[in-house]
C-alpha positions in Angstrom: 103.3 88.9 166.7 104.7 92.3 165.9 107.5 94.0 167.9 106.4 97.6 168.6 109.2 98.6 170.9 110.9 101.9 169.9 114.3 101.7 168.3 116.7 103.6 170.4 119.7 105.1 168.6 121.6 108.3 168.5 120.1 111.0 166.3 121.7 111.3 162.9 122.7 115.0 162.2 121.6 116.5 158.9 124.4 117.2 156.5 122.6 120.2 155.1 121.3 122.1 158.1 124.0 120.9 160.5 121.4 119.7 163.0 119.7 123.1 163.4 116.5 121.9 161.8 116.0 124.6 159.2 117.6 125.7 156.0 118.6 129.4 155.8 117.2 130.0 152.3 115.7 133.3 151.2 112.3 133.3 149.5 114.0 134.1 146.2 116.3 131.0 146.6 113.3 128.8 147.3 111.5 130.1 144.2 114.6 129.7 142.1 115.0 126.1 143.1 111.3 125.4 142.6 111.5 126.8 139.1 114.5 124.7 138.2 112.6 121.5 139.3 109.5 122.6 137.4 111.5 123.0 134.3 113.2 119.7 134.7 110.0 117.7 135.6 106.9 119.4 134.4 107.7 121.4 131.3 108.9 118.5 129.1 105.5 116.9 129.7 103.7 120.0 128.7 105.7 120.4 125.5 105.1 116.7 124.6 101.3 117.2 125.3 101.2 120.3 123.1 103.0 118.5 120.3 100.6 115.6 120.4 97.6 118.0 120.3 99.1 119.8 117.3 99.6 116.5 115.5 96.0 115.5 116.2 94.7 118.9 114.9 96.8 118.6 111.8 95.1 115.4 110.8 
């Protein structure tokens, strides 16, 4: 048997937005943060893939 009763507790306020429900970021700030994450996560994989392709072509 599964208990499907809702859990009732006080809401936990957000530390970032202060409970307002939105972040006051400009479009430029959103793009800036996205680019930083892309550099951190995506571009190292691209560089590694390009290096592997160059090594295969050199054979």
